[in-house]
Structures are given as C-alpha cells and as structure tokens.
C-alpha positions as CSV (number, residue, x, y, z in Angstrom):
1,M,56.1,-0.5,-42.2
2,K,57.5,-3.3,-44.4
3,F,59.5,-6.5,-44.0
4,T,60.5,-9.7,-45.8
5,M,60.6,-13.1,-44.0
6,H,60.8,-16.8,-44.8
7,R,57.4,-18.4,-44.5
8,E,58.4,-20.7,-41.6
9,D,59.9,-17.8,-39.6
10,L,56.7,-15.8,-39.9
11,L,54.3,-18.7,-39.4
12,K,55.8,-19.7,-36.1
13,P,54.8,-16.5,-34.1
14,L,51.5,-16.3,-36.0
15,Q,50.6,-19.9,-34.9
16,A,51.7,-19.3,-31.4
17,V,49.3,-16.4,-31.0
18,Q,46.3,-17.5,-33.1
19,G,44.7,-19.7,-30.5
20,V,43.5,-16.7,-28.5
21,V,41.8,-15.1,-31.5
22,E,38.2,-16.1,-31.6
23,R,36.3,-16.5,-34.9
24,R,33.3,-14.5,-33.6
25,Q,34.2,-11.3,-31.8
26,T,32.2,-8.6,-30.2
27,L,34.8,-6.1,-31.4
28,P,35.9,-6.4,-35.1
29,I,39.5,-5.5,-34.1
30,L,39.8,-8.6,-31.9
31,A,39.7,-10.7,-35.0
32,N,43.0,-9.1,-36.0
33,F,46.7,-9.6,-35.1
34,L,48.7,-6.5,-34.1
35,L,52.0,-6.6,-35.9
36,T,54.7,-4.4,-34.4
37,I,58.3,-3.9,-35.5
38,D,60.5,-2.1,-33.0
39,D,64.2,-2.3,-32.2
40,G,64.9,-5.0,-34.7
41,R,62.1,-7.4,-33.5
42,L,58.7,-8.3,-34.9
43,S,56.0,-8.8,-32.3
44,V,52.7,-10.5,-33.0
45,T,49.9,-9.8,-30.5
46,G,46.5,-11.5,-30.2
47,T,43.9,-10.9,-27.5
48,D,40.3,-11.6,-26.6
49,M,40.3,-9.0,-23.8
50,E,40.7,-11.7,-21.1
51,L,43.8,-13.4,-22.5
52,E,46.7,-11.8,-24.4
53,L,49.5,-13.6,-26.3
54,V,52.6,-11.8,-27.7
55,A,55.1,-13.8,-29.8
56,S,58.3,-12.1,-31.0
57,T,61.2,-12.9,-33.3
58,E,64.3,-11.1,-34.5
59,L,63.9,-9.1,-37.6
60,P,66.9,-6.8,-38.2
61,D,66.9,-4.1,-40.9
62,A,63.1,-4.0,-41.1
63,E,61.1,-0.7,-41.3
64,A,59.6,0.1,-37.9
65,G,55.8,0.5,-37.5
66,E,52.7,-1.2,-36.4
67,V,49.5,-2.5,-38.2
68,T,46.6,-4.8,-37.5
69,V,45.7,-7.5,-40.0
70,P,42.9,-10.2,-40.2
71,A,44.4,-13.0,-38.1
72,R,42.8,-16.1,-39.8
73,K,43.3,-14.8,-43.3
74,L,47.0,-14.0,-42.7
75,V,47.6,-17.5,-41.2
76,D,45.8,-19.2,-44.0
77,I,47.8,-17.3,-46.6
78,C,51.1,-18.2,-45.0
79,R,50.1,-21.9,-44.7
80,S,49.0,-22.0,-48.4
81,L,52.4,-20.9,-49.7
82,P,55.3,-23.2,-50.4
83,A,57.5,-24.2,-47.5
84,D,60.5,-22.3,-48.9
85,A,58.6,-19.2,-49.8
86,E,59.8,-15.6,-49.1
87,I,56.9,-13.4,-47.9
88,R,57.0,-9.6,-48.2
89,L,54.5,-7.6,-46.2
90,E,54.1,-3.8,-46.5
91,V,51.5,-1.3,-45.4
92,D,49.8,0.4,-48.4
93,G,47.4,3.1,-47.0
94,E,44.6,1.4,-45.1
95,Q,45.5,-2.0,-46.5
96,V,48.4,-4.5,-46.2
97,L,50.0,-6.0,-49.3
98,V,51.3,-9.5,-48.9
99,R,53.5,-10.8,-51.8
100,S,55.2,-14.1,-52.4
101,G,56.5,-15.2,-55.8
102,R,53.6,-14.6,-58.2
103,S,51.0,-14.5,-55.4
104,R,49.6,-11.2,-54.2
105,F,47.1,-10.5,-51.5
106,R,45.6,-7.2,-50.3
107,L,44.1,-7.3,-46.8
108,T,42.1,-4.6,-45.0
109,T,43.5,-3.2,-41.8
110,L,42.1,-1.5,-38.7
111,P,43.8,1.4,-36.8
112,A,46.6,0.0,-34.6
113,V,45.9,2.7,-32.0
114,D,42.5,1.1,-31.4
115,Y,44.1,-2.3,-30.5
116,P,43.5,-3.1,-26.8
117,S,46.6,-3.9,-24.7
118,S,46.8,-5.4,-21.3
119,D,47.8,-3.3,-18.3
120,S,51.3,-3.6,-17.1
121,L,51.6,-5.7,-14.0
122,T,52.7,-4.1,-10.7
123,G,54.9,-7.1,-10.1
124,E,53.6,-8.1,-6.6
125,L,55.2,-11.6,-6.9
126,R,57.7,-13.2,-9.3
127,V,58.9,-16.8,-9.5
128,T,61.1,-18.6,-12.0
129,V,60.6,-22.2,-13.1
130,K,61.9,-24.5,-15.7
131,E,59.7,-24.8,-18.8
132,G,59.5,-28.6,-18.6
133,E,58.6,-28.6,-14.9
134,L,55.8,-26.1,-15.4
135,K,54.4,-28.2,-18.3
136,R,54.5,-31.4,-16.2
137,L,52.8,-29.5,-13.3
138,L,49.9,-28.5,-15.5
139,E,49.6,-31.9,-17.2
140,L,49.3,-33.6,-13.7
141,T,46.3,-31.4,-12.8
142,H,44.5,-29.5,-15.6
143,F,42.1,-32.3,-16.5
144,A,40.3,-31.9,-13.1
145,M,39.1,-28.3,-13.8
146,A,35.4,-27.8,-14.1
147,H,33.8,-26.9,-17.4
148,Q,31.2,-24.1,-17.5
149,D,30.3,-24.7,-13.8
150,V,28.0,-22.1,-12.2
151,R,30.7,-22.0,-9.4
152,Y,32.9,-19.9,-11.7
153,Y,36.0,-20.2,-9.5
154,L,36.1,-23.9,-10.4
155,N,36.5,-23.2,-14.1
156,G,40.2,-22.6,-13.7
157,L,43.3,-23.8,-12.0
158,L,44.6,-22.6,-8.6
159,L,48.2,-21.7,-8.4
160,D,49.2,-21.7,-4.7
161,I,52.6,-20.0,-4.3
162,G,54.5,-20.1,-1.0
163,E,56.7,-22.0,1.4
164,G,59.2,-22.7,-1.4
165,L,56.6,-24.5,-3.5
166,L,54.4,-23.8,-6.6
167,R,51.4,-25.9,-6.2
168,A,48.7,-26.4,-8.9
169,V,45.2,-27.5,-7.8
170,A,42.1,-28.3,-9.9
171,T,38.7,-29.6,-8.9
172,D,35.2,-29.8,-10.4
173,G,33.6,-30.7,-7.1
174,H,33.7,-34.4,-7.7
175,R,37.5,-34.9,-7.9
176,L,40.6,-33.1,-6.9
177,A,44.1,-33.0,-8.5
178,I,47.1,-31.6,-6.7
179,A,50.7,-31.4,-7.8
180,E,53.7,-29.3,-6.7
181,I,57.3,-28.3,-7.7
182,P,59.9,-26.5,-5.6
183,V,60.5,-22.8,-6.5
184,E,62.2,-19.8,-4.8
185,T,59.3,-17.9,-3.2
186,G,61.0,-15.9,-0.4
187,D,58.5,-14.9,2.3
188,T,55.7,-14.1,-0.1
189,A,52.6,-16.3,-0.4
190,R,49.8,-15.9,-2.9
191,Q,46.9,-17.9,-4.3
192,V,45.5,-17.1,-7.8
193,I,43.0,-18.8,-10.1
194,V,43.9,-18.9,-13.8
195,P,41.0,-19.4,-16.2
196,R,40.7,-22.6,-18.2
197,K,41.5,-20.9,-21.6
198,G,44.8,-19.5,-20.2
199,I,45.8,-22.9,-18.9
200,S,45.0,-24.6,-22.2
201,E,47.0,-22.0,-24.2
202,L,49.9,-22.3,-21.8
203,L,50.0,-26.1,-22.2
204,R,50.0,-25.7,-25.9
205,L,52.9,-23.3,-25.8
206,L,55.1,-25.0,-23.2
207,G,57.9,-27.3,-24.2
208,S,59.8,-29.9,-22.2
209,G,63.1,-28.2,-22.1
210,D,65.1,-26.5,-19.3
211,G,64.5,-23.0,-20.5
212,E,63.5,-20.5,-17.8
213,V,59.9,-19.3,-17.5
214,I,59.2,-16.2,-15.5
215,I,55.8,-15.9,-13.7
216,D,54.7,-12.5,-12.6
217,V,51.5,-12.2,-10.5
218,G,49.7,-8.9,-10.2
219,S,46.5,-7.9,-8.4
220,N,44.1,-9.1,-11.1
221,A,46.3,-10.7,-13.8
222,I,49.2,-13.1,-14.3
223,Q,51.9,-12.9,-16.8
224,I,54.0,-15.8,-17.9
225,A,57.1,-15.1,-20.1
226,L,58.4,-18.0,-22.2
227,P,61.6,-17.7,-24.3
228,E,59.7,-16.3,-27.3
229,V,56.1,-15.9,-26.1
230,R,54.5,-13.9,-23.4
231,L,51.0,-14.8,-22.0
232,T,49.0,-12.4,-19.9
233,S,45.7,-13.6,-18.4
234,K,43.1,-12.0,-16.2
235,L,42.5,-13.9,-13.0
236,I,39.3,-15.3,-11.8
237,D,38.1,-13.3,-8.8
238,G,36.7,-15.8,-6.4
239,K,37.4,-17.9,-3.3
240,F,38.8,-21.4,-4.2
241,P,37.8,-24.2,-1.8
242,D,40.2,-25.2,1.0
243,Y,41.6,-28.1,-0.8
244,R,43.7,-29.3,2.1
245,R,40.5,-30.2,4.0
246,V,39.4,-32.5,1.2
247,V,42.5,-34.7,1.1
248,P,41.9,-37.8,3.3
249,K,44.4,-38.1,6.2
250,G,46.4,-41.3,6.6
251,E,44.6,-42.3,9.8
252,D,41.2,-42.0,8.0
253,S,42.2,-44.3,5.1
254,D,43.1,-47.5,6.7
255,K,43.0,-49.6,3.5
256,T,46.0,-49.1,1.2
257,V,46.1,-51.0,-2.0
258,V,49.3,-51.1,-4.1
259,V,48.5,-51.7,-7.8
260,D,50.1,-51.8,-11.2
261,R,49.0,-48.4,-12.5
262,E,48.7,-49.5,-16.2
263,Q,47.0,-52.8,-15.4
264,V,44.3,-51.2,-13.4
265,R,43.8,-48.4,-15.9
266,L,43.3,-50.9,-18.7
267,A,40.9,-52.9,-16.6
268,L,38.9,-49.8,-15.9
269,T,38.9,-48.8,-19.6
270,R,37.6,-52.2,-20.6
271,A,34.8,-52.2,-17.9
272,A,33.8,-48.6,-18.9
273,I,32.6,-50.0,-22.3
274,L,29.5,-51.4,-20.6
275,S,29.0,-48.7,-18.0
276,N,26.0,-46.4,-17.9
277,D,26.6,-43.7,-20.5
278,K,25.2,-41.0,-18.3
279,Y,26.7,-41.8,-14.9
280,R,29.8,-43.7,-15.9
281,A,29.7,-45.8,-12.7
282,V,31.8,-48.8,-11.9
283,R,32.0,-50.9,-8.7
284,L,35.3,-51.7,-7.2
285,C,35.2,-55.0,-5.2
286,L,38.4,-55.2,-3.0
287,E,39.4,-58.6,-1.5
288,P,42.8,-59.8,-0.3
289,N,45.2,-59.6,-3.3
290,V,42.4,-59.1,-5.8
291,L,40.6,-56.0,-7.2
292,R,37.5,-56.7,-9.3
293,V,36.0,-54.0,-11.5
294,V,32.3,-54.4,-12.3
295,A,30.2,-52.3,-14.6
296,N,26.6,-52.7,-15.9
297,N,24.0,-50.6,-17.8
298,P,20.3,-50.3,-18.2
299,E,20.4,-52.9,-21.0
300,Q,21.3,-55.5,-18.4
301,E,24.8,-55.9,-19.8
302,E,27.7,-56.4,-17.5
303,A,31.5,-56.3,-17.6
304,E,33.8,-57.7,-15.0
305,D,37.6,-57.5,-14.9
306,E,40.1,-58.7,-12.2
307,V,43.5,-57.5,-11.3
308,E,46.1,-58.8,-8.9
309,V,47.0,-56.2,-6.2
310,A,49.0,-56.0,-3.0
311,Y,46.3,-55.9,-0.2
312,E,45.7,-58.0,2.9
313,G,42.9,-56.2,4.7
314,E,39.1,-56.6,4.9
315,G,36.9,-56.7,1.8
316,L,35.2,-53.5,0.5
317,E,32.8,-52.5,-2.3
318,I,32.7,-48.9,-3.5
319,G,31.4,-47.1,-6.6
320,F,33.2,-44.4,-8.6
321,N,32.8,-42.5,-11.9
322,V,35.2,-44.6,-14.0
323,S,36.3,-41.6,-16.1
324,Y,37.7,-39.9,-13.0
325,L,39.7,-42.9,-12.0
326,I,41.1,-43.4,-15.5
327,D,42.1,-39.7,-15.8
328,A,44.0,-39.9,-12.5
329,L,45.8,-43.1,-13.3
330,T,46.7,-41.8,-16.8
331,A,48.3,-38.7,-15.4
332,L,50.0,-40.4,-12.4
333,P,53.8,-40.9,-12.9
334,G,55.5,-44.2,-12.1
335,E,54.6,-47.8,-12.7
336,E,52.9,-48.5,-9.3
337,A,50.2,-46.5,-7.5
338,E,48.7,-46.5,-4.1
339,I,44.9,-46.3,-3.6
340,H,43.9,-45.3,-0.1
341,L,40.4,-46.2,1.0
342,A,38.3,-46.1,4.2
343,D,34.8,-47.2,3.5
344,S,32.1,-47.2,0.8
345,S,31.0,-43.6,1.5
346,S,34.4,-42.0,1.8
347,S,36.7,-40.5,-0.9
348,C,39.7,-42.4,-2.2
349,L,43.2,-40.9,-2.4
350,I,45.4,-42.0,-5.3
351,T,49.1,-41.3,-5.1
352,P,52.3,-42.6,-6.7
353,K,53.9,-45.4,-4.7
354,G,56.6,-44.0,-2.4
355,E,57.6,-40.4,-2.6
356,G,55.3,-38.4,-4.9
357,D,54.6,-34.8,-5.8
358,C,51.0,-35.3,-6.8
359,Q,47.7,-36.5,-5.3
360,Y,44.3,-37.3,-6.6
361,V,41.1,-37.4,-4.6
362,V,37.9,-39.0,-6.1
363,M,34.5,-38.8,-4.5
364,P,32.5,-42.1,-4.3
365,M,29.2,-42.8,-6.0
366,R,26.1,-44.5,-4.6
367,L,25.3,-47.6,-6.7
C-alpha cells in the first residue's frame, strides 16, 4: 500500500475522524487509524468501540491495501508540515514510512485484521434530512443533555421519529429541550437515545448547507451518512421519560409574558454575576409590563435588573437556575420569546413568539 497526497487533502479526513480516538485506550489498536485504499478511495476509520467515524476521499491510481497507524502522531506530523507539502505514505514491513520533502518519519503499525469494525445495520428505518436542518435541530436541544448522570438514559439525546417528524429531545431532570423538523417517515415510528459523545461529534462534523444526510436506525445502533463522513454509534439501551407529560399545557399556564429575547438574556447574564455559585438561583418578579431579575449570594451581595415586557396579569415571584434560562434563551430563534407561567411552584415553558418548532421547560427552584 502506498499513496501520495497534498497535505490539506490528507489532513481533512484525519481531522474529521480524530475526535473519536481517545488518548488512553484499553486496547492499543484503538489509538490507531485504519487507513484503507479500495476502488480509488482512501478511507480513514477511527473508533472507541462505542462510536465509529469513517471519512473518505477520492484517491485514484493509488496502490490498494490497508494499514493501521498511530492516530495522534500521524495528525501531528501532517500539521507540522508546510501547507503546500506533498506527503508520500507507504507500508514498509511492519512499519509505515511517511515522507515529505526532506522530512522522513517511520511509524509502527498494528495488524489491520485486528482493527474492530462496527456491525452492518439491518436498516429497520431510514430517513433523509438536509445537513443544515439536522445541525440546527441538535443545536436547539443538545445543551440540555445530562452529564454523567446515574440515570444513564439521560446522558444522551432522544430522537423520536414518526408522524412525519424528526424530533430531538434532551433533559437532565431539571430542564427539557424539544425541537422538531419535518421528514418523510412513512408509517414507521421509532425512539432511540444517541449517547452524548455521538451527538458532540455529529455537531462538529455537520455543516449548514443543503446536502443530504441519511440516517439509518438499527436495533442497537444508528448510522448517519454525511457527504464525506459516516458516523456509527451504539444506542443507549433505556427508557426515556415521557417528555410530553412534562410540557405544561396552555390551560395550566395562564400567565404569558412576551419578552425581547436578547434583553432578558442580557439581564439574566448580569444578575448571574452575583448569584450563588453553587445553586445559580435568581428570582423573577413579574408585574404588569415589568420583569425584575434579582440575585444574591451568601456574601450578602445583590444584583437587580429590570426589563420591559408585554404582560397585564397578576404579579408573581418565582425562582430558577439562571444558567438554564440563559441556555434556553440563547438557543431560541427569533427576536421575541413567550414565557408561560402558572405559579411559583410550577414549571415554566419558553417558546418563540408565534409559530415555533422548539420548546423549553425549566423546573422552578425554592428560594
């Protein structure tokens, strides 16, 4: 196996895949890339046994074969070479020789036959979405995933496919984010939980264009094919909470406040400076046409900010974790938002004003 490529052409697939390769691996071969040349294409594979990434690029007239090489070292070598460099890579016994100009590197390999590969999916369900739409869907929800929660099924993002919609749902037990886009689903419906690392890598790889992304869902894995990268992730085996029951109904939230999204976000950000570092609590004091944000801490310091809002109902005081409110308002599209409230012990619902394809639910805090 041997080939010659421009530095940038080789670096692109290597960087697309390297995020899945951990520095410390239980199996030494997992610290390697699998490089495969077949049918005029170079494929670069990285895996941690739970998540697999495969990036490919055209490479005509190259000698076919496969080899594993130390991932971090190969990326560092390519990065260190000049931008216009030509890189020649060839297998030499149990080593790989990398040459560029007067630079020469000899890397140790491991047998390619020992490299783990993901099982092929049985193709139970396939949907096609635009790349930019999928990226936006994940951006609207991913921040609400739990992090190292003992309820392992919360450490991922639910994809709910059915009824002509692809819906993304994330929760850490204190807040909930929901967003949806229309897709062709046929009569099939399926719910799967994709682990946090798979979502993070997917967000890193997705662009904002109109290219097609194909999502294949199997019994225990999901495969997402982008134009030049394929991601395969094992699914979290667990029962996700019934998120529909958590969303407050219109009749339960009789207080609707229309706010300038950015003004309220900035007021919360300012007040958060003097909030309790541990609990991050703020108090929202709602009065006709005014929303006051109040925060204090154990040092007896206090912050207060006031924002004009569209509201004519009764007064209300309610506490929230300020970080959850800021996250929701940051992700929310549009200039205006609606905050739906009931009383000081009920969750609030935050939505875009008018028609919107996302919702955020935040549990209150006792102050």
